[in-house]
Structures are given as C-alpha cells and as structure tokens.
C-alpha positions as CSV (number, residue, x, y, z in Angstrom):
1,X,-30.8,-15.1,7.9
2,X,-27.9,-12.8,8.7
3,X,-24.2,-13.7,8.8
4,X,-21.0,-12.0,9.9
5,X,-19.4,-10.8,6.6
6,X,-15.9,-9.3,6.1
7,X,-15.9,-6.5,3.5
8,X,-12.8,-5.5,1.7
9,X,-12.3,-2.4,-0.4
10,X,-9.3,-1.4,-2.5
11,X,-7.3,1.3,-0.9
12,X,-7.5,4.8,-2.7
13,X,-3.8,5.4,-3.2
14,X,-2.6,9.0,-3.7
15,X,0.7,9.9,-5.3
16,X,3.3,10.9,-2.8
17,X,1.9,8.8,0.1
18,X,4.3,7.0,2.4
19,X,3.0,3.6,3.1
20,X,4.1,0.4,5.0
21,X,2.9,-3.0,3.7
22,X,2.9,-5.8,6.3
23,X,2.2,-9.5,5.9
24,X,2.9,-10.1,2.2
25,X,5.8,-10.7,-0.2
26,X,5.8,-6.9,-0.8
27,X,6.3,-6.1,2.9
28,X,8.2,-2.9,3.7
29,X,8.1,0.8,3.3
30,X,7.2,2.4,0.0
31,X,6.4,5.7,-1.6
32,X,3.4,5.8,-4.0
33,X,4.8,7.4,-7.3
34,X,2.0,6.5,-9.7
35,X,-1.7,5.4,-9.6
36,X,-4.1,4.3,-12.3
37,X,-7.4,2.5,-12.1
38,X,-5.6,-0.8,-12.6
39,X,-2.0,-0.3,-11.4
40,X,0.0,1.3,-8.5
41,X,3.7,2.2,-8.9
42,X,5.7,2.1,-5.7
43,X,9.3,3.2,-5.0
44,X,11.5,1.8,-2.3
45,X,12.9,4.7,-0.2
46,X,16.2,2.9,0.3
47,X,17.1,1.5,-3.2
48,X,14.9,3.9,-5.2
49,X,13.8,0.9,-7.3
50,X,10.2,1.3,-8.7
51,X,7.7,-1.5,-9.2
52,X,4.3,-1.4,-10.9
53,X,1.8,-3.9,-9.7
54,X,-1.9,-4.6,-10.1
55,X,-3.7,-2.8,-7.3
56,X,-3.6,-5.2,-4.4
57,X,-3.7,-3.4,-1.0
58,X,-6.6,-3.0,1.3
59,X,-6.8,-0.5,4.2
60,X,-6.1,-1.7,7.7
61,X,-5.2,1.4,9.9
62,X,-3.6,4.8,10.0
63,X,-0.7,5.1,12.3
64,X,1.6,8.0,13.2
65,X,5.1,6.4,13.1
66,X,8.6,6.8,11.8
67,X,9.2,6.0,8.1
68,X,11.1,4.3,6.5
69,X,12.0,1.2,8.7
70,X,10.7,2.2,12.1
C-alpha cells in the first residue's frame, strides 16, 4: 500500500548566505557566519548579535527579494 509522505531534509547552509526564517521563534533575517555538522551560527544584520543553534532549518523556496526586512 502507498501513502502520501512528506520528506524533510536539513538545509545545506553555506557561510555568507543571507537567509530569512519564517514561522518560528527565530523568525527574521540572518547571515550565516558559521556551519558545522551539528550547529549553525547566524548573525542578525541589524544588531550584529550572533547565535549558535543546533541545525534546525529545512528548505522551502528560493526567492529574489530585498534583505534585510523586506
């Protein structure tokens, strides 16, 4: 028997990427400043504060848009 299955894959972050996270407590614009197998370090482009978190993002879409805050 077959089923509809949703498949999620961790996003392959690259240092220097400009990203926007939506729909989570980490929502907002970020710059990727560090990546390991377990952690990603993001910097806020406004406050310049950096945060290292366990890898948590999954790819949704690419979009050509203004950054930050557009």
